[in-house]
VOGU-3710 file (C-alpha; in Angstrom, 3 decimals, decimal comma):
1> mglreelsal> 91,463/119,463/82,003  93,194/117,284/84,590  93,862/113,554/84,283  90,892/112,581/86,455  88,546/114,654/84,309  90,008/113,210/81,102  89,609/109,653/82,402  86,058/110,357/83,496  85,193/111,771/80,064  86,815/108,770/78,378
11> rtrleagrpp> 84,845/106,356/80,561  81,611/108,180/79,728  82,334/107,968/75,980  83,334/104,300/76,127  80,267/103,304/78,129  77,763/105,318/76,106  75,233/103,164/74,292  76,475/99,852/75,667  73,868/97,451/77,009  73,623/97,306/80,839
21> evltsmhrav> 74,742/93,658/80,928  77,927/94,559/79,039  78,658/97,415/81,448  78,051/95,109/84,404  80,491/92,583/82,975  83,113/95,260/82,278  82,823/96,729/85,776  82,985/93,266/87,351  86,196/92,506/85,447  87,778/95,769/86,624
31> delresaaae> 86,713/95,068/90,213  88,213/91,564/90,022  91,507/93,023/88,806  91,552/95,509/91,667  90,755/92,797/94,219  93,466/90,502/92,830  96,165/93,024/93,815  97,663/92,529/90,358  99,050/96,074/90,400  101,263/95,135/93,352
41> kilkvgdrap> 102,778/92,240/91,374  103,807/94,125/88,238  107,416/94,837/87,427  108,672/98,236/88,444  111,079/100,447/86,512  114,496/98,822/86,693  113,179/95,340/87,614  114,500/92,419/85,619  111,802/90,615/83,651  111,636/86,824/83,884
51> afvlpnaneh> 112,909/84,806/80,939  110,234/83,794/78,429  109,598/81,951/75,183  106,704/83,333/73,137  105,524/83,152/69,525  106,263/86,149/67,330  103,973/87,547/64,626  104,964/84,634/62,344  104,236/82,038/65,052  107,974/81,281/65,493
61> lvdsnellar> 109,030/80,831/69,101  111,347/83,538/70,384  113,509/82,987/73,478  114,279/86,114/75,489  117,612/84,676/76,652  118,748/84,253/73,045  117,756/87,822/72,231  119,508/89,185/75,331  122,686/87,382/74,298  122,727/89,682/71,242
71> gnlvvtfyrg> 122,149/92,914/73,199  119,443/94,951/74,894  115,853/93,807/74,587  112,695/95,899/74,445  109,367/94,109/74,846  106,144/95,771/73,719  102,639/94,531/74,470  99,637/95,259/72,316  96,199/94,924/73,861  94,445/94,587/70,538
81> rw> 90,746/95,343/70,145  88,205/94,217/72,713
//
């Protein structure tokens, strides 16, 4: 099965049994993301990320510049549950 077929099957499973108003809201959000051209603004491989200060899991602020001063930095994002 190709990627398109896998994505189509996943979409079908995720949408199954959801109320029409929920599906409408989900589709509207995806359309808004597409229209915003957000994909054109994302960092590409090799781009330098902007400096940031964010809370960690213990709610302590973490400064990316301080971490970079100690060595390489890997940032991971978790979507969580919707």
